[in-house]
C-alpha positions in Angstrom: -16.7 16.7 23.3 -19.4 14.1 23.1 -20.5 14.5 19.5 -16.8 14.8 18.1 -16.4 11.5 19.5 -19.3 10.4 18.1 -18.3 10.8 14.8 -15.1 9.4 15.5 -16.5 6.3 16.8 -19.1 6.4 13.1 -16.3 7.0 10.9 -14.3 4.5 13.1 -17.4 1.9 12.0 -17.8 2.7 8.8 -14.5 2.1 7.6 -14.0 -1.6 9.2 -17.3 -2.2 7.4 -15.5 -1.0 4.0 -12.5 -3.5 5.1 -14.8 -6.0 6.0 -15.7 -5.9 2.2 -12.1 -5.5 1.2 -12.2 -1.7 0.2 -8.4 -1.3 0.4 -8.1 2.5 1.9 -4.8 4.8 1.6 -4.2 7.8 3.7 -1.5 10.5 1.8 -0.3 7.5 -0.8 0.1 4.5 2.0 -2.3 2.0 3.3 -3.4 2.6 6.5 -6.0 0.7 9.1 -9.8 2.6 10.0 -8.3 2.8 13.3 -5.2 5.1 11.4 -7.3 7.2 9.6 -9.6 8.0 12.3 -6.5 9.0 14.6 -5.1 11.3 12.0 -8.5 13.2 11.5 -9.1 13.0 15.7 -5.2 14.8 15.9 -5.8 17.1 13.0 -5.9 20.7 14.3 -6.6 22.4 10.6 -7.3 21.2 7.7 -9.2 18.2 6.8 -9.2 15.1 4.8 -11.4 14.8 0.9 -12.4 11.3 0.1 -12.1 9.8 -3.0 -13.6 6.2 -4.2 -12.5 4.1 -6.6 -14.3 2.2 -8.3 -14.2 -1.7 -9.9 -15.2 -2.6 -13.2 -18.2 -4.0 -12.2 -19.2 -0.5 -10.8 -18.1 -2.2 -6.8 -15.9 -0.1 -4.3 -12.3 -1.2 -5.2 -10.2 1.6 -3.0 -10.9 4.7 -0.8 -8.1 7.0 -0.5 -8.1 9.7 1.8 -6.2 13.3 0.5 -5.0 16.0 3.1 -6.3 19.4 2.4 -4.4 22.2 4.3 -6.5 25.1 5.0 -4.8 28.5 5.0 
């Protein structure tokens, strides 16, 4: 349980860094905050989320998109 909390904490702090850099975060088609994304990961019992990275014309990260992947 402590390991899972540490993973979620790590994800939250990573996403907070992206947010501070002005990176837009989208989850399932909607703008999402780091806390919303971490919460979705925490309650997920089946499936997972895949990341998509969109870069700007200078090669910097512009948008971080999370797509739900459902496992059957």
